[in-house]
PyMOL Python script that loads the backbone (N, CA, C, O; Angstrom):
from pymol import cmd

cmd.read_pdbstr("""\
ATOM      1  N   MET A   1     105.714 101.911  83.430  1.00  0.00           N
ATOM      2  CA  MET A   1     105.638 101.394  84.864  1.00  0.00           C
ATOM      3  C   MET A   1     104.350 100.662  85.171  1.00  0.00           C
ATOM      4  O   MET A   1     103.240 101.051  84.806  1.00  0.00           O
ATOM      5  N   TYR A   2     104.564  99.696  85.793  1.00  0.00           N
ATOM      6  CA  TYR A   2     103.323  98.861  86.449  1.00  0.00           C
ATOM      7  C   TYR A   2     102.872  99.372  87.686  1.00  0.00           C
ATOM      8  O   TYR A   2     103.615  99.655  88.625  1.00  0.00           O
ATOM      9  N   VAL A   3     101.621  99.488  87.672  1.00  0.00           N
ATOM     10  CA  VAL A   3     100.902 100.033  88.940  1.00  0.00           C
ATOM     11  C   VAL A   3      99.926  99.163  89.409  1.00  0.00           C
ATOM     12  O   VAL A   3      99.001  98.818  88.673  1.00  0.00           O
ATOM     13  N   VAL A   4     100.058  98.662  90.868  1.00  0.00           N
ATOM     14  CA  VAL A   4      99.208  97.912  91.583  1.00  0.00           C
ATOM     15  C   VAL A   4      98.588  98.611  92.746  1.00  0.00           C
ATOM     16  O   VAL A   4      99.252  99.143  93.636  1.00  0.00           O
ATOM     17  N   THR A   5      97.099  98.581  92.693  1.00  0.00           N
ATOM     18  CA  THR A   5      96.453  99.116  93.902  1.00  0.00           C
ATOM     19  C   THR A   5      95.872  98.018  94.653  1.00  0.00           C
ATOM     20  O   THR A   5      95.326  97.113  94.022  1.00  0.00           O
ATOM     21  N   VAL A   6      95.919  97.981  95.940  1.00  0.00           N
ATOM     22  CA  VAL A   6      95.073  96.826  96.692  1.00  0.00           C
ATOM     23  C   VAL A   6      94.462  97.674  97.793  1.00  0.00           C
ATOM     24  O   VAL A   6      95.010  98.600  98.391  1.00  0.00           O
ATOM     25  N   THR A   7      93.207  97.191  97.962  1.00  0.00           N
ATOM     26  CA  THR A   7      92.380  97.440  99.167  1.00  0.00           C
ATOM     27  C   THR A   7      92.081  96.325 100.088  1.00  0.00           C
ATOM     28  O   THR A   7      91.541  95.285  99.712  1.00  0.00           O
ATOM     29  N   PHE A   8      92.459  96.575 101.352  1.00  0.00           N
ATOM     30  CA  PHE A   8      92.395  95.431 102.274  1.00  0.00           C
ATOM     31  C   PHE A   8      91.234  95.929 103.275  1.00  0.00           C
ATOM     32  O   PHE A   8      91.204  97.087 103.690  1.00  0.00           O
ATOM     33  N   GLU A   9      90.348  95.022 103.602  1.00  0.00           N
ATOM     34  CA  GLU A   9      89.574  95.300 104.643  1.00  0.00           C
ATOM     35  C   GLU A   9      89.435  94.378 105.588  1.00  0.00           C
ATOM     36  O   GLU A   9      88.696  93.405 105.443  1.00  0.00           O
ATOM     37  N   PRO A  10      90.209  94.624 106.757  1.00  0.00           N
ATOM     38  CA  PRO A  10      90.381  93.747 107.784  1.00  0.00           C
ATOM     39  C   PRO A  10      88.989  93.340 108.628  1.00  0.00           C
ATOM     40  O   PRO A  10      88.000  94.073 108.607  1.00  0.00           O
ATOM     41  N   HIS A  11      89.031  92.224 109.287  1.00  0.00           N
ATOM     42  CA  HIS A  11      87.979  92.039 110.032  1.00  0.00           C
ATOM     43  C   HIS A  11      87.949  93.093 111.139  1.00  0.00           C
ATOM     44  O   HIS A  11      88.948  93.695 111.533  1.00  0.00           O
ATOM     45  N   ALA A  12      86.537  93.282 111.668  1.00  0.00           N
ATOM     46  CA  ALA A  12      86.297  94.152 112.750  1.00  0.00           C
ATOM     47  C   ALA A  12      87.390  93.870 113.949  1.00  0.00           C
ATOM     48  O   ALA A  12      87.600  92.791 114.505  1.00  0.00           O
ATOM     49  N   GLY A  13      87.912  94.907 114.149  1.00  0.00           N
ATOM     50  CA  GLY A  13      89.014  94.566 115.535  1.00  0.00           C
ATOM     51  C   GLY A  13      90.250  94.232 115.196  1.00  0.00           C
ATOM     52  O   GLY A  13      91.112  94.117 116.068  1.00  0.00           O
ATOM     53  N   GLN A  14      90.516  94.031 113.903  1.00  0.00           N
ATOM     54  CA  GLN A  14      91.784  93.451 113.568  1.00  0.00           C
ATOM     55  C   GLN A  14      92.823  94.412 112.962  1.00  0.00           C
ATOM     56  O   GLN A  14      93.943  93.974 112.697  1.00  0.00           O
ATOM     57  N   MET A  15      92.515  95.676 112.734  1.00  0.00           N
ATOM     58  CA  MET A  15      93.353  96.638 112.078  1.00  0.00           C
ATOM     59  C   MET A  15      94.653  96.876 112.882  1.00  0.00           C
ATOM     60  O   MET A  15      95.734  97.059 112.321  1.00  0.00           O
ATOM     61  N   GLU A  16      94.512  96.865 114.066  1.00  0.00           N
ATOM     62  CA  GLU A  16      95.927  97.013 114.774  1.00  0.00           C
ATOM     63  C   GLU A  16      96.801  95.863 114.782  1.00  0.00           C
ATOM     64  O   GLU A  16      97.993  96.015 115.048  1.00  0.00           O
ATOM     65  N   ALA A  17      96.342  94.776 114.527  1.00  0.00           N
ATOM     66  CA  ALA A  17      96.977  93.715 114.205  1.00  0.00           C
ATOM     67  C   ALA A  17      97.653  93.414 112.803  1.00  0.00           C
ATOM     68  O   ALA A  17      98.685  92.790 112.558  1.00  0.00           O
ATOM     69  N   PHE A  18      96.709  94.083 111.912  1.00  0.00           N
ATOM     70  CA  PHE A  18      97.210  93.989 110.637  1.00  0.00           C
ATOM     71  C   PHE A  18      98.193  95.027 110.051  1.00  0.00           C
ATOM     72  O   PHE A  18      98.975  94.795 109.130  1.00  0.00           O
ATOM     73  N   LEU A  19      98.049  96.243 110.726  1.00  0.00           N
ATOM     74  CA  LEU A  19      98.972  97.384 110.166  1.00  0.00           C
ATOM     75  C   LEU A  19     100.574  97.051 110.453  1.00  0.00           C
ATOM     76  O   LEU A  19     101.399  97.346 109.588  1.00  0.00           O
ATOM     77  N   PRO A  20     100.900  96.555 111.441  1.00  0.00           N
ATOM     78  CA  PRO A  20     102.567  96.256 111.611  1.00  0.00           C
ATOM     79  C   PRO A  20     102.890  95.339 110.423  1.00  0.00           C
ATOM     80  O   PRO A  20     103.848  95.602 109.696  1.00  0.00           O
ATOM     81  N   HIS A  21     102.152  94.326 110.222  1.00  0.00           N
ATOM     82  CA  HIS A  21     102.471  93.274 109.040  1.00  0.00           C
ATOM     83  C   HIS A  21     102.556  94.071 107.691  1.00  0.00           C
ATOM     84  O   HIS A  21     103.454  93.927 106.862  1.00  0.00           O
ATOM     85  N   MET A  22     101.476  94.946 107.587  1.00  0.00           N
ATOM     86  CA  MET A  22     101.360  95.782 106.342  1.00  0.00           C
ATOM     87  C   MET A  22     102.652  96.611 105.980  1.00  0.00           C
ATOM     88  O   MET A  22     103.222  96.556 104.890  1.00  0.00           O
ATOM     89  N   LEU A  23     103.027  97.377 107.041  1.00  0.00           N
ATOM     90  CA  LEU A  23     104.013  98.417 107.081  1.00  0.00           C
ATOM     91  C   LEU A  23     105.475  97.699 107.106  1.00  0.00           C
ATOM     92  O   LEU A  23     106.477  98.333 106.772  1.00  0.00           O
ATOM     93  N   GLU A  24     105.526  96.565 107.451  1.00  0.00           N
ATOM     94  CA  GLU A  24     106.851  95.980 107.517  1.00  0.00           C
ATOM     95  C   GLU A  24     106.917  95.465 106.058  1.00  0.00           C
ATOM     96  O   GLU A  24     108.016  95.612 105.524  1.00  0.00           O
ATOM     97  N   ASN A  25     105.944  94.889 105.315  1.00  0.00           N
ATOM     98  CA  ASN A  25     105.989  94.470 103.972  1.00  0.00           C
ATOM     99  C   ASN A  25     106.415  95.573 102.980  1.00  0.00           C
ATOM    100  O   ASN A  25     107.216  95.429 102.056  1.00  0.00           O
ATOM    101  N   ALA A  26     105.713  96.762 103.337  1.00  0.00           N
ATOM    102  CA  ALA A  26     106.084  98.102 102.510  1.00  0.00           C
ATOM    103  C   ALA A  26     107.447  98.480 102.491  1.00  0.00           C
ATOM    104  O   ALA A  26     108.011  98.922 101.490  1.00  0.00           O
ATOM    105  N   ARG A  27     108.080  98.274 103.807  1.00  0.00           N
ATOM    106  CA  ARG A  27     109.359  98.800 103.968  1.00  0.00           C
ATOM    107  C   ARG A  27     110.156  97.917 103.336  1.00  0.00           C
ATOM    108  O   ARG A  27     110.931  98.336 102.477  1.00  0.00           O
ATOM    109  N   ARG A  28     110.101  96.566 103.651  1.00  0.00           N
ATOM    110  CA  ARG A  28     110.940  95.690 102.984  1.00  0.00           C
ATOM    111  C   ARG A  28     110.883  95.672 101.381  1.00  0.00           C
ATOM    112  O   ARG A  28     111.898  95.516 100.701  1.00  0.00           O
ATOM    113  N   SER A  29     109.714  95.831 100.888  1.00  0.00           N
ATOM    114  CA  SER A  29     109.622  95.909  99.489  1.00  0.00           C
ATOM    115  C   SER A  29     110.436  97.141  98.707  1.00  0.00           C
ATOM    116  O   SER A  29     111.003  97.013  97.623  1.00  0.00           O
ATOM    117  N   LEU A  30     110.371  98.239  99.423  1.00  0.00           N
ATOM    118  CA  LEU A  30     111.170  99.310  98.956  1.00  0.00           C
ATOM    119  C   LEU A  30     112.678  99.192  99.270  1.00  0.00           C
ATOM    120  O   LEU A  30     113.463  99.694  98.465  1.00  0.00           O
ATOM    121  N   GLU A  31     113.069  98.677 100.182  1.00  0.00           N
ATOM    122  CA  GLU A  31     114.415  98.518 100.708  1.00  0.00           C
ATOM    123  C   GLU A  31     115.110  97.329  99.729  1.00  0.00           C
ATOM    124  O   GLU A  31     116.195  97.500  99.173  1.00  0.00           O
ATOM    125  N   ASP A  32     114.389  96.221  99.624  1.00  0.00           N
ATOM    126  CA  ASP A  32     115.044  95.104  99.104  1.00  0.00           C
ATOM    127  C   ASP A  32     114.853  94.829  97.736  1.00  0.00           C
ATOM    128  O   ASP A  32     115.598  94.054  97.137  1.00  0.00           O
ATOM    129  N   GLU A  33     113.782  95.486  97.124  1.00  0.00           N
ATOM    130  CA  GLU A  33     113.490  95.052  95.737  1.00  0.00           C
ATOM    131  C   GLU A  33     113.631  96.393  94.887  1.00  0.00           C
ATOM    132  O   GLU A  33     112.943  97.405  95.022  1.00  0.00           O
ATOM    133  N   PRO A  34     114.756  96.168  93.910  1.00  0.00           N
ATOM    134  CA  PRO A  34     115.194  97.081  93.046  1.00  0.00           C
ATOM    135  C   PRO A  34     114.020  97.619  92.117  1.00  0.00           C
ATOM    136  O   PRO A  34     113.944  98.788  91.740  1.00  0.00           O
ATOM    137  N   GLY A  35     113.198  96.709  91.829  1.00  0.00           N
ATOM    138  CA  GLY A  35     112.049  97.032  90.799  1.00  0.00           C
ATOM    139  C   GLY A  35     110.761  97.451  91.378  1.00  0.00           C
ATOM    140  O   GLY A  35     109.695  97.379  90.767  1.00  0.00           O
ATOM    141  N   CYS A  36     110.898  97.888  92.569  1.00  0.00           N
ATOM    142  CA  CYS A  36     109.663  98.508  93.566  1.00  0.00           C
ATOM    143  C   CYS A  36     110.159  99.782  93.829  1.00  0.00           C
ATOM    144  O   CYS A  36     111.157 100.044  94.501  1.00  0.00           O
ATOM    145  N   HIS A  37     109.259 100.721  93.148  1.00  0.00           N
ATOM    146  CA  HIS A  37     109.621 102.139  93.124  1.00  0.00           C
ATOM    147  C   HIS A  37     108.879 103.016  94.186  1.00  0.00           C
ATOM    148  O   HIS A  37     109.363 103.986  94.769  1.00  0.00           O
ATOM    149  N   ARG A  38     107.627 102.506  94.336  1.00  0.00           N
ATOM    150  CA  ARG A  38     106.723 103.188  95.368  1.00  0.00           C
ATOM    151  C   ARG A  38     106.045 102.053  96.143  1.00  0.00           C
ATOM    152  O   ARG A  38     105.891 100.960  95.598  1.00  0.00           O
ATOM    153  N   PHE A  39     105.572 102.314  97.590  1.00  0.00           N
ATOM    154  CA  PHE A  39     104.765 101.547  98.098  1.00  0.00           C
ATOM    155  C   PHE A  39     104.150 102.236  99.233  1.00  0.00           C
ATOM    156  O   PHE A  39     104.581 102.143 100.382  1.00  0.00           O
ATOM    157  N   ASP A  40     103.029 102.999  98.852  1.00  0.00           N
ATOM    158  CA  ASP A  40     102.291 103.817  99.742  1.00  0.00           C
ATOM    159  C   ASP A  40     101.359 103.073 100.579  1.00  0.00           C
ATOM    160  O   ASP A  40     100.632 102.293  99.963  1.00  0.00           O
ATOM    161  N   VAL A  41     101.203 103.140 101.927  1.00  0.00           N
ATOM    162  CA  VAL A  41     100.155 102.431 102.511  1.00  0.00           C
ATOM    163  C   VAL A  41      99.205 103.665 103.189  1.00  0.00           C
ATOM    164  O   VAL A  41      99.732 104.497 103.926  1.00  0.00           O
ATOM    165  N   CYS A  42      98.012 103.700 102.928  1.00  0.00           N
ATOM    166  CA  CYS A  42      97.012 104.728 103.366  1.00  0.00           C
ATOM    167  C   CYS A  42      95.925 104.040 104.022  1.00  0.00           C
ATOM    168  O   CYS A  42      95.365 103.017 103.628  1.00  0.00           O
ATOM    169  N   LEU A  43      95.660 104.781 105.173  1.00  0.00           N
ATOM    170  CA  LEU A  43      94.502 104.221 106.021  1.00  0.00           C
ATOM    171  C   LEU A  43      93.391 105.131 105.919  1.00  0.00           C
ATOM    172  O   LEU A  43      93.531 106.345 106.068  1.00  0.00           O
ATOM    173  N   SER A  44      92.163 104.509 105.639  1.00  0.00           N
ATOM    174  CA  SER A  44      90.978 105.333 105.444  1.00  0.00           C
ATOM    175  C   SER A  44      90.501 106.105 106.646  1.00  0.00           C
ATOM    176  O   SER A  44      90.694 105.625 107.764  1.00  0.00           O
ATOM    177  N   GLU A  45      89.942 107.172 106.515  1.00  0.00           N
ATOM    178  CA  GLU A  45      89.313 108.003 107.458  1.00  0.00           C
ATOM    179  C   GLU A  45      88.657 107.173 108.540  1.00  0.00           C
ATOM    180  O   GLU A  45      88.961 107.377 109.715  1.00  0.00           O
ATOM    181  N   ASP A  46      87.729 106.201 108.189  1.00  0.00           N
ATOM    182  CA  ASP A  46      87.066 105.587 109.323  1.00  0.00           C
ATOM    183  C   ASP A  46      87.838 104.467 109.764  1.00  0.00           C
ATOM    184  O   ASP A  46      87.332 103.642 110.525  1.00  0.00           O
ATOM    185  N   ARG A  47      89.145 104.347 109.312  1.00  0.00           N
ATOM    186  CA  ARG A  47      90.246 103.232 109.995  1.00  0.00           C
ATOM    187  C   ARG A  47      89.618 101.915 109.675  1.00  0.00           C
ATOM    188  O   ARG A  47      89.916 101.004 110.447  1.00  0.00           O
ATOM    189  N   ASN A  48      88.839 101.644 108.728  1.00  0.00           N
ATOM    190  CA  ASN A  48      88.372 100.261 108.288  1.00  0.00           C
ATOM    191  C   ASN A  48      88.946  99.591 107.276  1.00  0.00           C
ATOM    192  O   ASN A  48      88.795  98.379 107.124  1.00  0.00           O
ATOM    193  N   SER A  49      89.786 100.475 106.360  1.00  0.00           N
ATOM    194  CA  SER A  49      90.382  99.808 105.196  1.00  0.00           C
ATOM    195  C   SER A  49      91.828 100.364 104.878  1.00  0.00           C
ATOM    196  O   SER A  49      92.197 101.451 105.322  1.00  0.00           O
ATOM    197  N   VAL A  50      92.502  99.685 104.209  1.00  0.00           N
ATOM    198  CA  VAL A  50      93.969 100.245 103.889  1.00  0.00           C
ATOM    199  C   VAL A  50      93.935 100.084 102.459  1.00  0.00           C
ATOM    200  O   VAL A  50      93.418  99.128 101.882  1.00  0.00           O
ATOM    201  N   PHE A  51      94.532 101.102 101.890  1.00  0.00           N
ATOM    202  CA  PHE A  51      94.707 101.223 100.309  1.00  0.00           C
ATOM    203  C   PHE A  51      96.141 101.356 100.113  1.00  0.00           C
ATOM    204  O   PHE A  51      96.847 102.175 100.701  1.00  0.00           O
ATOM    205  N   LEU A  52      96.553 100.461  99.209  1.00  0.00           N
ATOM    206  CA  LEU A  52      98.160 100.561  98.776  1.00  0.00           C
ATOM    207  C   LEU A  52      98.153 101.049  97.343  1.00  0.00           C
ATOM    208  O   LEU A  52      97.256 100.811  96.534  1.00  0.00           O
ATOM    209  N   TYR A  53      99.298 101.790  97.105  1.00  0.00           N
ATOM    210  CA  TYR A  53      99.621 102.130  95.875  1.00  0.00           C
ATOM    211  C   TYR A  53     100.896 101.777  95.560  1.00  0.00           C
ATOM    212  O   TYR A  53     101.837 102.381  96.075  1.00  0.00           O
ATOM    213  N   GLU A  54     101.086 100.774  94.692  1.00  0.00           N
ATOM    214  CA  GLU A  54     102.483 100.225  94.599  1.00  0.00           C
ATOM    215  C   GLU A  54     102.967 100.483  93.004  1.00  0.00           C
ATOM    216  O   GLU A  54     102.165 100.362  92.078  1.00  0.00           O
ATOM    217  N   LEU A  55     104.193 100.805  92.827  1.00  0.00           N
ATOM    218  CA  LEU A  55     104.843 101.222  91.460  1.00  0.00           C
ATOM    219  C   LEU A  55     106.103 100.234  91.132  1.00  0.00           C
ATOM    220  O   LEU A  55     107.065 100.198  91.899  1.00  0.00           O
ATOM    221  N   TYR A  56     106.062  99.646  90.265  1.00  0.00           N
ATOM    222  CA  TYR A  56     107.146  98.655  89.838  1.00  0.00           C
ATOM    223  C   TYR A  56     107.566  99.071  88.324  1.00  0.00           C
ATOM    224  O   TYR A  56     106.946  99.800  87.549  1.00  0.00           O
ATOM    225  N   THR A  57     108.668  98.469  88.149  1.00  0.00           N
ATOM    226  CA  THR A  57     109.417  98.842  86.871  1.00  0.00           C
ATOM    227  C   THR A  57     108.549  98.166  85.745  1.00  0.00           C
ATOM    228  O   THR A  57     108.284  98.808  84.729  1.00  0.00           O
ATOM    229  N   ASP A  58     108.106  96.876  85.917  1.00  0.00           N
ATOM    230  CA  ASP A  58     107.370  96.176  84.941  1.00  0.00           C
ATOM    231  C   ASP A  58     106.556  95.031  85.837  1.00  0.00           C
ATOM    232  O   ASP A  58     106.670  94.914  87.057  1.00  0.00           O
ATOM    233  N   LEU A  59     105.739  94.239  85.011  1.00  0.00           N
ATOM    234  CA  LEU A  59     105.223  93.112  85.477  1.00  0.00           C
ATOM    235  C   LEU A  59     106.199  92.045  86.084  1.00  0.00           C
ATOM    236  O   LEU A  59     105.846  91.411  87.079  1.00  0.00           O
ATOM    237  N   ALA A  60     107.458  91.831  85.483  1.00  0.00           N
ATOM    238  CA  ALA A  60     108.366  90.992  85.958  1.00  0.00           C
ATOM    239  C   ALA A  60     108.673  91.352  87.376  1.00  0.00           C
ATOM    240  O   ALA A  60     108.601  90.488  88.251  1.00  0.00           O
ATOM    241  N   ALA A  61     109.052  92.730  87.679  1.00  0.00           N
ATOM    242  CA  ALA A  61     109.457  93.195  88.899  1.00  0.00           C
ATOM    243  C   ALA A  61     108.213  93.044  90.030  1.00  0.00           C
ATOM    244  O   ALA A  61     108.502  92.883  91.216  1.00  0.00           O
ATOM    245  N   PHE A  62     106.914  93.104  89.617  1.00  0.00           N
ATOM    246  CA  PHE A  62     105.766  92.804  90.523  1.00  0.00           C
ATOM    247  C   PHE A  62     105.950  91.210  90.765  1.00  0.00           C
ATOM    248  O   PHE A  62     105.997  90.833  91.936  1.00  0.00           O
ATOM    249  N   MET A  63     106.044  90.349  89.830  1.00  0.00           N
ATOM    250  CA  MET A  63     106.064  88.959  90.178  1.00  0.00           C
ATOM    251  C   MET A  63     107.191  88.611  90.891  1.00  0.00           C
ATOM    252  O   MET A  63     107.142  87.590  91.577  1.00  0.00           O
ATOM    253  N   ALA A  64     108.332  89.361  90.849  1.00  0.00           N
ATOM    254  CA  ALA A  64     109.373  89.028  91.754  1.00  0.00           C
ATOM    255  C   ALA A  64     109.175  89.356  93.089  1.00  0.00           C
ATOM    256  O   ALA A  64     109.768  88.796  94.011  1.00  0.00           O
ATOM    257  N   HIS A  65     108.085  90.547  93.268  1.00  0.00           N
ATOM    258  CA  HIS A  65     107.818  90.865  94.559  1.00  0.00           C
ATOM    259  C   HIS A  65     107.074  89.798  95.459  1.00  0.00           C
ATOM    260  O   HIS A  65     107.361  89.513  96.621  1.00  0.00           O
ATOM    261  N   VAL A  66     106.005  89.239  94.644  1.00  0.00           N
ATOM    262  CA  VAL A  66     105.047  88.225  95.209  1.00  0.00           C
ATOM    263  C   VAL A  66     105.859  86.915  95.580  1.00  0.00           C
ATOM    264  O   VAL A  66     105.367  86.044  96.298  1.00  0.00           O
ATOM    265  N   GLU A  67     107.284  86.823  94.982  1.00  0.00           N
ATOM    266  CA  GLU A  67     107.811  85.593  95.324  1.00  0.00           C
ATOM    267  C   GLU A  67     108.677  85.612  96.561  1.00  0.00           C
ATOM    268  O   GLU A  67     109.102  84.607  97.131  1.00  0.00           O
ATOM    269  N   THR A  68     108.919  87.035  96.961  1.00  0.00           N
ATOM    270  CA  THR A  68     109.870  87.287  98.015  1.00  0.00           C
ATOM    271  C   THR A  68     109.420  86.610  99.273  1.00  0.00           C
ATOM    272  O   THR A  68     108.238  86.367  99.516  1.00  0.00           O
ATOM    273  N   ALA A  69     110.558  86.281 100.165  1.00  0.00           N
ATOM    274  CA  ALA A  69     110.230  85.643 101.442  1.00  0.00           C
ATOM    275  C   ALA A  69     109.435  86.701 102.246  1.00  0.00           C
ATOM    276  O   ALA A  69     108.559  86.266 102.993  1.00  0.00           O
ATOM    277  N   HIS A  70     109.639  88.072 102.182  1.00  0.00           N
ATOM    278  CA  HIS A  70     108.878  89.037 103.096  1.00  0.00           C
ATOM    279  C   HIS A  70     107.385  88.947 102.782  1.00  0.00           C
ATOM    280  O   HIS A  70     106.539  88.732 103.650  1.00  0.00           O
ATOM    281  N   PHE A  71     107.077  89.150 101.305  1.00  0.00           N
ATOM    282  CA  PHE A  71     105.693  88.985 100.997  1.00  0.00           C
ATOM    283  C   PHE A  71     104.958  87.837 101.316  1.00  0.00           C
ATOM    284  O   PHE A  71     103.794  87.898 101.710  1.00  0.00           O
ATOM    285  N   LYS A  72     105.684  86.619 101.140  1.00  0.00           N
ATOM    286  CA  LYS A  72     105.073  85.297 101.540  1.00  0.00           C
ATOM    287  C   LYS A  72     104.666  85.266 103.024  1.00  0.00           C
ATOM    288  O   LYS A  72     103.601  84.831 103.462  1.00  0.00           O
ATOM    289  N   SER A  73     105.724  85.820 103.759  1.00  0.00           N
ATOM    290  CA  SER A  73     105.469  85.835 105.313  1.00  0.00           C
ATOM    291  C   SER A  73     104.284  86.618 105.545  1.00  0.00           C
ATOM    292  O   SER A  73     103.390  86.252 106.308  1.00  0.00           O
ATOM    293  N   PHE A  74     104.271  87.823 104.814  1.00  0.00           N
ATOM    294  CA  PHE A  74     103.216  88.788 105.126  1.00  0.00           C
ATOM    295  C   PHE A  74     101.869  87.978 104.844  1.00  0.00           C
ATOM    296  O   PHE A  74     101.076  87.713 105.747  1.00  0.00           O
ATOM    297  N   ASP A  75     101.696  87.638 103.620  1.00  0.00           N
ATOM    298  CA  ASP A  75     100.630  86.904 103.212  1.00  0.00           C
ATOM    299  C   ASP A  75      99.971  85.866 104.184  1.00  0.00           C
ATOM    300  O   ASP A  75      98.775  85.810 104.472  1.00  0.00           O
ATOM    301  N   VAL A  76     100.957  85.074 104.623  1.00  0.00           N
ATOM    302  CA  VAL A  76     100.346  84.094 105.670  1.00  0.00           C
ATOM    303  C   VAL A  76      99.974  84.647 107.046  1.00  0.00           C
ATOM    304  O   VAL A  76      99.110  84.114 107.741  1.00  0.00           O
ATOM    305  N   ALA A  77     100.737  85.866 107.458  1.00  0.00           N
ATOM    306  CA  ALA A  77     100.321  86.434 108.768  1.00  0.00           C
ATOM    307  C   ALA A  77      99.067  87.077 108.722  1.00  0.00           C
ATOM    308  O   ALA A  77      98.388  87.120 109.748  1.00  0.00           O
ATOM    309  N   VAL A  78      98.574  87.700 107.426  1.00  0.00           N
ATOM    310  CA  VAL A  78      97.279  88.501 107.534  1.00  0.00           C
ATOM    311  C   VAL A  78      96.411  87.634 107.072  1.00  0.00           C
ATOM    312  O   VAL A  78      95.285  88.118 107.188  1.00  0.00           O
ATOM    313  N   ALA A  79      96.383  86.470 106.552  1.00  0.00           N
ATOM    314  CA  ALA A  79      95.374  85.629 106.055  1.00  0.00           C
ATOM    315  C   ALA A  79      94.113  85.616 106.864  1.00  0.00           C
ATOM    316  O   ALA A  79      93.043  85.788 106.280  1.00  0.00           O
ATOM    317  N   ASP A  80      94.144  85.442 108.041  1.00  0.00           N
ATOM    318  CA  ASP A  80      93.200  85.298 109.146  1.00  0.00           C
ATOM    319  C   ASP A  80      92.595  86.731 109.369  1.00  0.00           C
ATOM    320  O   ASP A  80      91.421  86.810 109.730  1.00  0.00           O
ATOM    321  N   LEU A  81      93.225  87.692 109.201  1.00  0.00           N
ATOM    322  CA  LEU A  81      93.009  89.021 109.695  1.00  0.00           C
ATOM    323  C   LEU A  81      92.031  89.786 108.646  1.00  0.00           C
ATOM    324  O   LEU A  81      91.239  90.634 109.059  1.00  0.00           O
ATOM    325  N   VAL A  82      92.112  89.484 107.422  1.00  0.00           N
ATOM    326  CA  VAL A  82      91.340  90.031 106.394  1.00  0.00           C
ATOM    327  C   VAL A  82      90.253  89.465 105.921  1.00  0.00           C
ATOM    328  O   VAL A  82      90.231  88.316 105.478  1.00  0.00           O
ATOM    329  N   ARG A  83      89.107  90.362 105.991  1.00  0.00           N
ATOM    330  CA  ARG A  83      87.798  89.849 105.482  1.00  0.00           C
ATOM    331  C   ARG A  83      87.715  89.855 103.884  1.00  0.00           C
ATOM    332  O   ARG A  83      87.098  88.973 103.285  1.00  0.00           O
ATOM    333  N   HIS A  84      88.330  90.833 103.274  1.00  0.00           N
ATOM    334  CA  HIS A  84      88.236  91.326 101.881  1.00  0.00           C
ATOM    335  C   HIS A  84      89.371  91.879 101.262  1.00  0.00           C
ATOM    336  O   HIS A  84      89.861  92.848 101.843  1.00  0.00           O
ATOM    337  N   LYS A  85      89.921  91.491 100.199  1.00  0.00           N
ATOM    338  CA  LYS A  85      90.832  92.043  99.452  1.00  0.00           C
ATOM    339  C   LYS A  85      90.599  92.354  98.019  1.00  0.00           C
ATOM    340  O   LYS A  85      90.068  91.477  97.337  1.00  0.00           O
ATOM    341  N   THR A  86      90.962  93.611  97.409  1.00  0.00           N
ATOM    342  CA  THR A  86      90.842  93.865  95.983  1.00  0.00           C
ATOM    343  C   THR A  86      91.980  94.293  95.383  1.00  0.00           C
ATOM    344  O   THR A  86      92.558  95.276  95.846  1.00  0.00           O
ATOM    345  N   VAL A  87      92.404  93.719  94.426  1.00  0.00           N
ATOM    346  CA  VAL A  87      93.622  94.036  93.789  1.00  0.00           C
ATOM    347  C   VAL A  87      93.237  94.490  92.181  1.00  0.00           C
ATOM    348  O   VAL A  87      92.519  93.805  91.454  1.00  0.00           O
ATOM    349  N   ARG A  88      93.817  95.687  91.812  1.00  0.00           N
ATOM    350  CA  ARG A  88      93.679  96.193  90.486  1.00  0.00           C
ATOM    351  C   ARG A  88      95.194  96.401  89.838  1.00  0.00           C
ATOM    352  O   ARG A  88      96.168  96.602  90.563  1.00  0.00           O
ATOM    353  N   VAL A  89      95.270  96.342  88.634  1.00  0.00           N
ATOM    354  CA  VAL A  89      96.509  96.646  88.044  1.00  0.00           C
ATOM    355  C   VAL A  89      96.397  97.789  86.801  1.00  0.00           C
ATOM    356  O   VAL A  89      95.510  97.772  85.948  1.00  0.00           O
ATOM    357  N   TYR A  90      97.339  98.651  86.869  1.00  0.00           N
ATOM    358  CA  TYR A  90      97.237  99.735  85.849  1.00  0.00           C
ATOM    359  C   TYR A  90      98.602  99.787  85.074  1.00  0.00           C
ATOM    360  O   TYR A  90      99.605  99.173  85.439  1.00  0.00           O
ATOM    361  N   GLU A  91      98.538 100.487  84.106  1.00  0.00           N
ATOM    362  CA  GLU A  91      99.723 101.081  83.334  1.00  0.00           C
ATOM    363  C   GLU A  91     100.056 102.645  83.631  1.00  0.00           C
ATOM    364  O   GLU A  91      99.214 103.489  83.323  1.00  0.00           O
ATOM    365  N   LEU A  92     101.123 102.980  84.152  1.00  0.00           N
ATOM    366  CA  LEU A  92     101.158 104.414  84.488  1.00  0.00           C
ATOM    367  C   LEU A  92     101.226 105.176  83.115  1.00  0.00           C
ATOM    368  O   LEU A  92     101.962 104.661  82.274  1.00  0.00           O
ATOM    369  N   ILE A  93     100.668 106.153  82.820  1.00  0.00           N
ATOM    370  CA  ILE A  93     100.773 106.709  81.501  1.00  0.00           C
ATOM    371  C   ILE A  93     101.383 108.238  81.894  1.00  0.00           C
ATOM    372  O   ILE A  93     100.860 108.988  82.718  1.00  0.00           O
ATOM    373  N   THR A  94     102.426 108.488  81.234  1.00  0.00           N
ATOM    374  CA  THR A  94     103.165 110.014  81.575  1.00  0.00           C
ATOM    375  C   THR A  94     102.945 110.682  80.186  1.00  0.00           C
ATOM    376  O   THR A  94     102.615 110.192  79.105  1.00  0.00           O
ATOM    377  N   ASN A  95     103.234 111.968  80.565  1.00  0.00           N
ATOM    378  CA  ASN A  95     103.103 112.962  79.394  1.00  0.00           C
ATOM    379  C   ASN A  95     104.451 112.898  78.640  1.00  0.00           C
ATOM    380  O   ASN A  95     104.635 113.598  77.645  1.00  0.00           O
TER     381      ASN A  95
END
""", "prot")
cmd.dss("prot")
cmd.show_as("cartoon", "prot")
cmd.util.cbc("prot")
cmd.orient("prot")
């Protein structure tokens, strides 16, 4: 499995505008993408950052995700709301 984590830090005062876009992207990813198995949206305790944990079948499934209309729409909608974004990728290791 292919794991993607993303941390978003919206500009001050933009979290309320950012979250609906983020939650809609997560919902659509889970509903519309067979290769997306998990898409957790986590809000930091101080409400200044959002952490995503995404689980895909493989790299191809993730690449399909970033080509979807809903992802592209999300990306454009939040571009001016976010001051920093960190993306990391992992391989899920199971016993």
